[in-house]
N, C-alpha and C positions, 0 to 999 in steps of 0.2 A: 380410365375413370368410369364408374358406373353412372348410368343416366337415370336420375330419379327426381328431377327438379321441375317445378312449375316454370315454364318458360313462356312469360307473357309476350315477349317481344322477339319474334323469330328473326327479324331484321328491321332496319330502319324503314326500308321500303314497305315491308309488310305491315308495320305499325301504322303507316298512313292509310293503307287499305283497311286495316282493322278498325281504324277510327271511324271510317264510313259505315262499316258493319255495325259498330257499337251504336251509332245514331239510329240505324235501321231497327236494331233490337230494342231500343228504348222508346219506341213509339208507343203511345197508349193503346190498349187493347180496345178495338172498336167493334170487333165481331170475331167470328171463328177464324183462327189462324190457318193460312194455307201454306204448308211447307214447300210446295212445288214452286212457290214464287222466289225462293232463295236457294234452296238446296238442290242446285242443278248440276253440280260437278263436285269433284273431290276437293278442289281448292276452297270452294265456298263452304263445304262441310267443315273443313278445318278452321276457317275464319269464324264460323258460327260457334264452335266450341271455345275458340280463343276468347270471345266475349264473355263466356261463362266463367272464366278465371278472373276477370278484372275486379269484381267486388272483394276479392280476397286481399288485395294489395293495401299497403299503407301509404299510398300516394297522398292521402288526406287523413291524417291521424285523428282529426276531430270527428270524422264520420264512421271510420272503422274502429268502433269503441270497445272491441273485445279486451283491450288492455285495461280500460277503465272498469269494466264489469268483472274481469278475471282477476285483477290484482288490487285496484284501489279499494274494492269492497272487502279485501282480505286483510291479513296481518302482515303482508310482505311489503307494502308501499303505501305512501300517502300521496295526495295530489301534487303538493308543492306549488310553485309560483305564488301569486297573491290570492287571497280568498275570493276577490271579485272576478278573477280571471277564470273563466269556465266554472262558474258557481254550481252548475248542475253536476259536474264531476265531483265537487266537494260533497254535494248531497248524496251521491252514491257512497262515498267514503264513510259518511256519517249515518247512513240509512235514514235520511229524510227524503224519501223517494216518492215522487208522484208519477202517474202515467204519462205526463207531458215532459218528463225529464229528457233532455236532448241526447244523452248517452243511451237511454232506453229506446228512444225513437230511432236513433241513428243506426244501431246494429240491426234492428228489425227490418228497417227499410233496405239496408244494404244487402243483408243476407237473403231476404225474400226476393230482391232483385236478382241475386244469383240463382235462386230457384227458378224464377221465371225464365232466365236465359238458358238454363239447363233443359227446361221443358220445351223451349223452342227447338232445341236440337233433337230431343227424343221424339217430339211430334213430327218434325220435318224429315226424319230418317227412319221411317217405318219400312216394313218389308215391301210395301208397294212402290217405294221410291227406287227406280232402276237407274236413275241418272248418276248415282254415286256408287262406286265400286263397293263390293261386299266387304273387302278388307278394310277400306277406309271407313265405311259405315259402322262396322263392328267396333273399330278402335275409337271413333269419335263418340259413338253412343256410350261405350264403356267409360270414356272420360267424363261425359256428362252425368252418367249415373253416379260415379264416384263423387263428383263435385256436388251434386244434389244431396247425396248422403252426408257429405261434410257440412254443408249449410244446415241441413236439418238436425244433424247431431248437435251442433252449436246452438241452434235455435231452441231446441227442446231442453238442453242443459241450462240455457239462460232463462227461458220463459215457462218451461213446464208443459202444460197442455196447450197445444197450438193448432191452428188449421193446417190441413195437408192438401197441397195442390200438386197434382202429378201430370197436368197437361196445361196448355195455354187455354185459359178459360174466358168465357164471356163475362160481362159485368154481373149478370145474374148468377152465374156459377161461382163467381168470386165471393159471393155471400155464403160463407161457410163457417160452421161452428168449430170451436176448438175441440180436438179429440184427445183422449188420454195419452199420456206420454208413452205408455207401453206400445201403442199403435205406431207412434212416430219412430220409436226404436226398431220396431218390426220392419218398417219401410227402409230405415237405414241399413239394417241387416240384409234385406232383399237387394238393395241397390249395390252395396259393397260386394255381396256374393256374385251378382251378375257382372259387375265390373271386373272382379278378380278372374272370372272365367274367360275373359276376352282380352284383357290388357296384357301387354308383353312384360316380361321380367325386366328388360332393359331397353334403352333407346339409343339410337345413333343419329348422326348428321343433324339435320334441321329439326328432328323430333326430340332432340335432347331437351328435357325439361317438362315434357308432358307426363302426366301421372302414369304410374305403372302398377302391376299386380301387387307389389309389396305395399304400396300405399293403401290400396284397397283392403288387403288383409290386415294391415296395422290399424286402420280405422275400425275394421270389424272387431278386432281384438279389444280395442279401447271401448267400443260400444258394449260388448259382452261384459267388460269390467264394470261399467257403470250400471249395468243391469244385474250385477252380481251373479252372472252365469260363469262361475269360476272355472269349471273344467273347460268350457268352450273358449274362454279368454286365454287360458294357458296354452291350449293346443293351437289356437290360431296365432298367438305370438310366436310359438315355436315354428309354425309354418313360414312366418316371415324370415326367421333365422335360417331355415332350411333352404331358402331360395339361394343362399350363398353369395349374395351381392352386397350385403351390408356389413359394416364392422365399425367398432368404436375407433375414433381417431386417436392416435398416440397422445396428442396434446389436446385437452378439453377445449382450450380457447380457440382452436382452429375452426370450431363451429361458428364462431362470431367474428372472424376476420375476413375482410374482403378478398384477400389473396387465396383463401382456402374455403370460401363459402359454398362452393359446389363440391360436395365431397361424399365419401362412402357411408357417412353416418346419417345423411339427410334422407329420410324415407319420404317425407312430404314437405317440400320447401317452397316458399312463395318468393319468386325472384324480383329483385329490384335492381335497376341499372341507372347510373347517373348520366346526365348529359344528353338525354333523348328527347325527341319531340314526336308525338305527344309525351308528356312528362311521365317517367316511370321510376322516379327515385323514391327512396324510403324516407318519408316525412317524419318518422319517429326520431330521426337523427337530430332534427331541430327541436322537437317537443321535449326530448329527454336531456339534451345537452344543457349545461349550466348557463345562466344568463351572462356572466362575464366572458363566455366564449361564444356569444351570439346565439345561444339557445334560449328556450322558453322557460327552462327550470322546472318542468313537470316530472312527476314520477320518481319520488325519492324513496329509497329503501329504508326500512325501519330497523331499529336496534333489535327488535324481536327476530327478524329474519337473520341479521348478522349473527346473533347468538345461536342460531340453529346449526351453524357450521362447526364441525368437530375440530378439536385441537390435540396435537400430539403431546406427550408428557413434557417435551422441552419447550412448549409454547408455540410451536409452528402450527399455523392454521391450515386447514383444508385449502389447497390452492384454488379451488373453485370460488372461494370468497372473493379473492382479488381479481379473478377473471370476471366476476359478476358485478362487484361493487367497488366504487372508488371510496377510499377512506384516508384518514390522516396518516401521514408518514409513507404513503404510497402514491405513485404517479397516477394521473388520469391521462392514460396513453402518453402522448408526447408533451403534456402540459403538467406543471406542478399543481397538485391538488390542494385546494384551500377549503377546509371544512366549513368556512363561512359561506360557501356557495349554497349550502343546504341547511334547512332548519333541523334535519335529523343528523347532520354530520356525514351524510352519505349521498352518492349519486350513482345511478344505474349506468352500467357499461355495456351490457349485452347488445343493445340496439343503436349504439353510437360509435363514431369513428374518430380516429386522430385527425388533427388539423392538417397534417401532411397529406391525408387522403381527400378529405372534404373540408376545404377552408371555410372560414366564417362567411364569405360572400355567398356561398351556395349551401349553407347548413341544411336546408330542407330538401336537398337532392341527394340523399345518402345512397350508398352502394351495397348495403347489406341485405341479404335475404331474411325473411322471417322463417325460422325453422319450426314448422307447425307440428311435425312429428319426427323426432330423432330416434335412431336405433337404440339409444340409451333408454328412452321411454318404453320401447317395445320390451326390453329386458326387464325393466321394473314392473311392467304389466304382468309379464310371465311370473316374476317372483311373488308379487302380491296375490295373483290368482292361485298359484300353487299353494301358498301359505293358507289362504282362506279356504281352499278345497281340502285342507288337512294334510297336505304333503309338504310339511315345513322343511324337511331335509333337502328335498329337491329344489326348494326356493332359494337355497344358499348360492347355488352356482351362478344364476343370472345376476343376483344381487351383488355378489363378490366381483363379477366382471366389471360392473360399474365402479365399484370402489377401487379396484385395482387400477383402472385407467386414471381415475382421479389422482391417486397418490403417485403414480408413475409419470404424471406430467413433469415431475422433478427429473425424470430421465430423458424427457423428450422436448422440453422447452428451455432453451438456453437463456431465456430472459428471466427465469426464476432464480432468486438468490439461493445459493447452495445447489445449483444445477449439477446433476451427475450423481447425486445421492438422495435416496428417499429417507426423510427423517425417521428415526426409530419410533415405532408405535403409531405412525400416522395412518389413519384409515385402515386398520388391520382387517383381515378377512373375518366375517361374522361366522361364528360356530353355533350360536344359540338356536335351538330348534323348538323351544316353547312357543306355541302359536301366538299367544297374546304379546309376549315380549318381542317376538320377531315382527309382528304387525306394527308395533310402534317404531322399530328400527327401519322398516321399509318405508313407512310414512315419512320419517325424518329424512331418509336418504332421497326420497322423491322430491321433498321440498328443496334440499340443497342442490340436487342435480338439475332440476327444472326451474330454479328460482328466477323470477321476473320474465318468464316465458308465457305468462297470461293464463296459467292453469290453476293457480292456487285456490281461489274462492270456490271453484267447482269441485275441487278435491275436498275442501273443508265441508262442503254440504253433503257430498256423497258418503263421507265418513260418519255422518249421523249427528243427531241433536246434541249429544253430550260432548262430542269432540268440537263441534261448531261453537257451542256455548263457551267452552274453555278458550278456544283459539281467538274468539271475537269478544272476549269478556271486557275489553277496554272500549267497546263500542256499545254504549248504553242503550242505543235505539234498536239494536239488532234483536230480532225475534226469529228463531228458527221457523216457526210455523208460518210467520208472515213473510219472511225474507229469504226463504230457500230458493225462491224464483222471483225474478224481476217482473213487474206488471206488464201486461200487454199494453202497447202504447195507446194513448188516448186517440191519436189520429186514426188508428186502425179501427177502434171501436166506433168512431164517428162515420166510417165508410162501410164497415162490415157489421150490419145490424144483428147478425146471428151470434155475435159474441156477447151481446147484452151490454149492460152498463155497469 
């Protein structure tokens, strides 16, 4: 198995040590940081970068709110639960958003904390540091550069123009204005390129789980896509494929099953493990599970999303629908699904687990990774970029690889009814090369393939005002001009006076 996964917990023993490191890294900045105080050997260098991974996790789903901003603001999901439970999340859904909104505040604080922890590493492992071996230094700095790029990519996609911090700063230096999004993207490109030049293609032993060259190239390709640098997006996505270490899983659902969560499709995955101290479980398992099964009942898929999935002439639906969404007449893992569990009639499945794996007594300690970038997305980046660059014929190959895998789940997943035969006409290869028509097909495919993986709102926005207006037409408060970015949090404006009011 190829090594491409974020590995937060190298061992139970190391977790305890890392917990102490985390406390050290979270101390307030009182003056100029001195890297020599901590980065005195290879082991400490690795511990330092371990801390930089921690804000990515969903050990607390209420503070890592990328799912709220990425999907509840979109046409794919609604908040669920009761209106009074996490009312700020409902405000995101309805675009009644103020700068003190807890989801807006939460992601900002969490991801800038990640930036800070990356800067601790890059500040402490400069060329003058001779206490850490060159091999470890290069690798650890490469990991920190990638993680900083990932944090900044998400921050600028969410908030637009934002401050850029590239070192541990004094309180005076932290007073920094927001700079144009183009400059943030340029830094993401720079960090991804630097990381890709030093990170290994694969990992072994205790390093399995740390980011690799493929993750850096995939994020770079995605950044180019968002910048509409089509040729660069396509060639960089192709460079990920050329590494020869990634492939689509035969069964789509294996990306979201605990037994197969570490796999050849995961380019950048955020690991969660149940039963550890400190706690490292996936808390989304509790938030998204239905209330009758001891969940919180949040994050309910919409009919609009369900309708996006294609159907064969005989009525057989794209198998990704039932891998993604629980619906009437189909099971919710090892439980009988009741549509009354949800006001939409649907429940999300991608981030939740069967009771046989995570019983009701430990609902909040899930065992699933968050698949931040899958190889399927890399292929769809390539397809979209090629089409937008005017090479629609070449875009068909990566697009059809994704569709082929989806339909051939019927040949590779014995749990599917009719296993062993692909239903006639289901998800046929696309042959259309008209750029406009193919654009719509690729967008529709991306929505089905990546549904409920926290990307949808950001795709809606990057597709432009007309697309966004149509997709979000049932949200009367939505204005593309006003809402394409979320507001910089009020707490940040109160401490960073260069942001203005």
